[in-house]
N, C-alpha and C positions, 0 to 999 in steps of 0.2 A: 506260809502254807504248812499244814501238818504233813508228815510223812508216816504212813502207816504200813507195816508189814504184817499181814495176817497170815499165818502158816499153820497148817495142820501138823501136829507132831511137836515134840520138844527136842531141842538140841541138848544132847547129853554132855556131861563134863568131858573136855577134851580139847584138842587143837581147833576143831571147827568152831566151837563155842568161844574160845578165847580169841580167835581171829574175828568173829562176828561182833564180839564185844569191842574189840579195837576199832573196827570201822565205825561202829555206832558212836563211839566217844569222839572219833574224829569228825563225823558229821555234826555231831552236837556243838563242838568248838567252831567249825568253819561255816556252818550253815546259817547261823544268826545273821552273819554279814550280808547274806544274800537272800534273806527273806524266807528261810526254810527252818523249820523247827526241827528239833531232835527226833530220831526215828522211834516211833511207838511200835515195839514189838509185841504182837499178840500171839500166844500160842494156844492153838485149838486141840483139845483132847481128840485123838483118833476115835472114830466111831467103832463100837464092838459089834455092830449088827452082822448078821449071818451072811448077807449077800453083799456084793460089791455095789450093786445099785443103791441099796439102802444106806451103805456106808457113804457113798458119795452124796446123796441127798441129805443125810444128817449133817455131814460136814459142811456142805455148801450152805445149808441153812444158817449154821453157826457163823460162817464167814460173813454172809450177807447181812446178818444182824449187826455186825460190828462196823459197817461202812456208813460214815456220816452222810446225810443228805447233802447233795452239791459236790461230792467227791468225784474224781475221776478214778475209774477202776481199771487196773492193769492186771491182767491175769497171766502169770507166768506159766507157759504151756509149750511143750516141745513141737507143737504144730503151729506155733504163732509166728509172728514176724521177727526176723533176726535184725536187730538195729545195731548201727555202729555206735560207739560211745559219744560221738559228736551228735547223732540223731537223737539218742537217748536223752542227752543234755538238752537239746533244743525242745524236745517235747516238754520236758520237766519245766523249762523256763517259760514256755507258752502257758502251760497250765497255771503256773504261779502268776504270771502277768495277766491272765484272763480272770484272776480272782478265785480259782477253784479253792474250796475249802481245805481239801486234802487230796493227796495222791495216795490211793490205797492200793498196795501191791499184794496180790493174793496168790498164795501158794497152796495148792490142794494136797491131799494125801496120796499115798501110794496108788489108789484106785482112781485118781483124778478128781473132777468136779462134775456136778450135775450140768447137763446142757444149758439149763436156764441161766446158770451163773456165767457160762462161757458166753451166751448170747448177750447178757447184760454188760459185758466188759466193753470198755471204750477201746482198749488195745489188748491184744493177746501177744505177748512177748516171749521169744525163744532165745536161749543162749546157745544157738547153733543146733544142728540136727542130732547130735549125740544124746543119749539118755544119761542124765545126771542124777545122782542121789540127791534127795530132798535137802539134805543138810549142806551139800556144796552149792546147790541153787541158792540157798538162803545167803551164804557167804558171798557168792558172786553178785547177787543183787545189791548187797550192802556195799561191796567195793565199787559197783557201778554208781551207786548213790554218792559215795564219797567222791569218786572221779568227777561226777557232774558237779557236785558243790565246789570242788577246786577249780574246775573250768569256768564256772559262773564268777568265781572270785578272782579269776586271772592268775591262779597259782600254777607253777610249772609241773605239777604232778603229772598230768596228761602231756605226753609228747607224741604227737602224730608221726607215724613212720612213713 
């Protein structure tokens, strides 16, 4: 199954970008053995429209056009469901086993996403109730994907407390 992370904005050079790349490389190595492809990271340019509503719309259209037919859509949103790592992995495993083409993880820009993109999501996922910078959300998502891959492979990276 393909793993797609579609994110508005670019990760600039620095520690967040280096950490993101490290997790992507780890997923690429470990994912093959559990039927998951390397993470396709698609960075979408932030809209320069004058209004927040127009920026959300333009960015959401760009995101929606990238999602292959038959994909499961996971929107990262602070108002979404807070899943444990085990539950996250269980969902990923189910989507893979159900033959979904891809799991597309969607990260909107600073203004959020259009309501239509939110409504079309199969899952709205939150990393707690705190507000996180988009760069850190991307790194946290990549880490959770790596954690899920290692759990599916039976690797001891994940240790439940």
